[in-house]
C-alpha atoms as one frame of an Amber mdcrd trajectory, in Angstrom:
protein
 -14.159  -3.280   8.216 -13.018  -6.691   9.488  -9.804  -8.646   8.943  -8.967
 -12.326   9.211  -5.654 -14.155   9.461  -5.508 -17.839   8.543  -2.307 -19.802
   9.191  -1.078 -23.373   9.498   2.314 -24.953  10.172   3.920 -28.383  10.441
   7.315 -29.877  11.352   9.866 -29.892   8.527  12.743 -31.754  10.194  14.026
 -33.221  13.453  14.343 -31.235  16.686  17.816 -30.299  17.943  19.557 -27.820
  20.242  20.401 -24.468  18.601  23.995 -23.914  17.513  25.891 -21.392  19.678
  26.294 -18.035  17.928  23.195 -18.359  15.721  20.108 -16.162  15.831  18.084
 -19.149  17.061  20.473 -19.596  19.987  20.344 -15.888  20.857  16.527 -15.751
  20.771  15.895 -18.906  22.829  18.733 -19.075  25.369  17.526 -16.356  27.697
  18.202 -17.126  31.343  16.694 -14.071  33.059  13.102 -13.080  33.766  12.210
  -9.424  34.185   8.950  -8.196  35.722   7.463  -5.371  37.776   6.356  -5.874
  41.372   3.212  -4.365  42.912   5.041  -1.102  43.522   6.103  -0.983  39.839
   9.765  -1.706  40.649  11.767  -3.721  38.148  12.644  -7.230  39.361  15.006
  -9.795  37.825  15.154 -13.544  38.417  17.551 -16.183  37.098  16.073 -19.090
  35.147  17.805 -22.471  34.956  16.832 -24.923  32.213  18.473 -27.146  29.600
  18.662 -25.749  26.042  15.288 -25.686  24.285  15.089 -28.173  21.398  14.104
 -26.337  18.207  12.502 -27.868  15.132  12.298 -26.415  11.620   8.755 -25.865
  10.395   6.904 -25.119   7.189   4.046 -22.650   7.161   1.168 -21.398   5.065
  -0.198 -17.986   5.984  -3.203 -16.451   4.261  -4.420 -12.940   4.975  -7.883
 -11.900   3.872  -9.177  -8.390   4.403 -12.869  -7.647   3.959 -13.755  -4.147
   2.783 -17.222  -2.608   2.714 -17.427  -0.582  -0.508 -20.664   0.983  -1.752
 -22.722  -1.530   0.239 -20.784  -4.592  -1.025 -18.296  -6.669   0.965 -15.129
  -7.301  -1.086 -12.400  -9.780  -0.129  -8.766  -8.854  -0.791  -6.029 -11.275
   0.145  -2.799 -13.110  -0.543  -1.089 -16.355   0.415   2.452 -16.652   1.799
   4.266 -19.984   2.068   7.611 -20.631   3.670   9.822 -23.154   5.386
């Protein structure tokens, strides 16, 4: 069995800084980096940057799944659109 994901997106408005207190602000305003060193110890570093500009986008996502049934390949799928 094989599966394929087809997707496209495009801008749907102007870019701007996220509003404090929103989910977008919470998800993008992270100022720490966490990693493991060679000895597998947790390390933390501060990151300094201006707020990321975010832009609304529209998307089209299609998911097609191919199924082998009795020697025949059948395509099952659906299309999701959003903005």
